[in-house]
C-alpha positions, 0 to 999 in steps of 0.5 A: 499500499502506497503510504502518503503521510499526513503533515503530522505524520511526516512531523513526528517522524521528523522528530524522531530523527532529529531526536536520539532520544524521543517522547513520543505521545500519539493518540490512538489512531494516529499511526504511531507504528508507521511513523516511527518504521518509516524514521528506522527505514531512514536511519537502517537503509538510508543514513545506516546511522543504526545498525540493529533496532529492538522493538518493545511491544505487548504481546499481541501487537508484537507478535501482529501489528508491527510485523504486518505494518511492515509488510503493509506499507510500500516505503518500508520494502527491503526493511527486514524484521523478525519476531522473538515471540513464542517460546525459549527456541523459538525467540532465539532463534528469530533473535539470531536472525540477521536482519535489521528489526527485531520484535520482544514482547515486553514480557521477555524483556528481562529474560534476553537481558538477563538470561538468553545468552545473547549479547543486547547489541541494539543499537536503536530501542523502541518501546511500543506503550512506553507507559507499561515501564511506569514502574520502577520496581518491575523487572523489566524496567530494571533489566533494561536499564542495566544496558541502556546506556549501550542504547545509542537511539531510543524512542517511547511512544504511547498514548497513555503517558500518566494515566495514574498521574504525574508519579508515573513519569519517573520510571518512563522517562528514566529509561529514555533518558537514564534521568538527565530530566526528571532525576536519577532517583525517585525519591528525589522526584518525588521529594522535588516535585510531590508531598504527600496526601493520603497517610496514616502515621507514618505511612504514605499512601499516595502524593499530590503534586505540590504548587507549581510543579505539575508545570515545572515536569512539562517544562522538564521534558518538553524538548524531546517531547511531543502529544499530539490529539486524534481530534486535532489531525483527523477528521475523527467521528462524534464519541458519545458517552453515556451511562445506563443508571441500573438499581439495587432493590432492598435485599441486594442492597442490604448484601451489598452494604453487609460486606462494604462495612463488615468486610463478610458477607452469609450469601446462599449459605457460603460466606465471602469475606475481603481480607484487607481494602484491595480484595474489598475493592474487588468483591464490591466492583463482583456484587456492582456487576451480579455475583461474586466469588466464594470460597474455592472460587465457586459463582455466587449471584446476586443479581440481573440488573446489568444484565437486563440492562445489557439485553435492553443495549442490545436490543436498541443496537437494532441489529448493529454488532455490538461490543461488549468490555468484561471484566471478571470470568464469572462476568462472562460467563454470565454474559453468554448463558444470556446472550449468544456472543463471541469472544474476541480473542484470534486473528480470526475473530478480528477479521470475522467482527470487521466482516460485519458477523458477529452481532455480538461480539465481547472482549476482556480490556487487559488481554486487548486494549491495545492495538486491534483495529476493529474500527470495520466491524461497529461502533457502540461500546458497551462497558458491562465492567469497569475497570481502574485504570485509565489505559486500559480504559481508554485504550480499549475506547479506541478499538472503536473511536479511530480512525478509520470508523466509517459511522459518523458517531460512537456510541459509548456506554457504560452499565453502572450500578446505583450508590456502589463501586462503580461510581467510584471507578467512574469518577477515577477514571475522569479524575485521571483523564483530566491529569493526563490531559494536562500534562499533554496538553503542556508538550502538544506539538504545533507544527508550525511552530517547532518545524 
C-alpha cells in the first residue's frame, strides 16, 4: 500500500530522526507504528546510523501489529524483521537471524537481558506503550535500565503517558534519558515535585503535586517530547459517552452494604470475606456486576440488573453489531448464558468482527486493549464491568473510536450500578483523564512553530 503521510505524521517521523532520545505521545489511531517504522527505515537503510533495532511491545502487538505494518506499506520494502515470541528456542532462533528490526514482547525483556545468553547489541530501542515501564520496581524496567547506556537511540511511544498521575513519568523518562531531566532517583523526584496526600501516621499511601510542579515537570521534558491528539489532526467521528444506571433491590443493597461495612457476607449459604481494602474493592466490583466469587472460586449470584440492561442495549442497537467489555470471568460466563456472543481473541475473530459477521462480541480490556483495529465492525461499545486502569479504558475505547471508523458517531455505554463502587471507578477515570490531558496539552506538538 502506498504511504501518503499526513503532515503530523511527517512531523513526528522527523522528530524521531532529529532526537536520539524521544518521547512521542500519540493519541490512539494516529499511526505511531508506521511513523516510527518510517524513521527506522531512514536510519537503517538511508543514513546508515543504526544497525540493529529492538522493538518492545505488548504480546499481540509484537506478534501481529508491527509485522503487519512492515508488510503493509510499500515504502518499507527492504526493511527486514524477526519476531521473537513463543518458546525460548523460538525466541532465540528469531534473535539470531540477521535482520534490521527485532520485535519482542515486553514480558521477555528481562529474559533477553539476563537469561538469553545473547549480547544486547541493539543500537536503537523502540518501546511501544512506554507506560508499561512506569513501575520502577518492575523487573522489565530494571533489566532494560542495565543495558540502556549502550543504546544510542531510544523512542518511547504511548497514548497514555500518565494514566495514574504524574508519578508514572519518572520511571518512563528514567529509561529514556537515564535520569537527565527528572533525576536519577525516585525519592528526589518525589520530594522535588510532590507532597504526601493520603497517609496514616508515617505511612504515606499517595502523593499529590506541589503547587507549580506540573508546569515544572512539563518544562523539564518538553525538549524531547511531543504529543498529538487524534481530534486535532483527523476527521474523527463524534464520540457519545452514555451512563446506563441500574438499581439494586432492598435485599441486594443490604448484601452489598454488609460486605462494604463488615468485610464479610453470608450469601447463598456460603461465606464471602475480604481480607483487606484491595480485596474489598474487588469484591464490591464483582457484586456491582451481579456475582461474586466465594470459596474455591465458586460463583455466587447476587442479581441480574446489568444483564437486563445489557439486553435492553443490544435490542436498542436493532441488529447493529455491539462490542461488550467485561472484567471478571464470571461476567463472561453469565453474559454467555444469556446471549449468543463470541469473544475476540484470535486473528480470525478480528477478521470476522470487521466483516460484520459477529452481532455481539465480547472483549477483555487487559488482553485486547492495545493495537487491535476493530473500527470496521461496529460503532457501539458497552462497558459491562469497569476497570480502574485509565490506560486500558482509553485503549479499549480506541478500538472503535479511531481513524477508519465509517460511522459518524461512536457510542460508548457504561452500565453502572447506582450507589456502588461503579460510581467511584467512573469518577476516578474522569479525574485521571483530566490530569493526563493537562500533560498532553503542555507538550502538544505545534507543527508550525516547532518545525
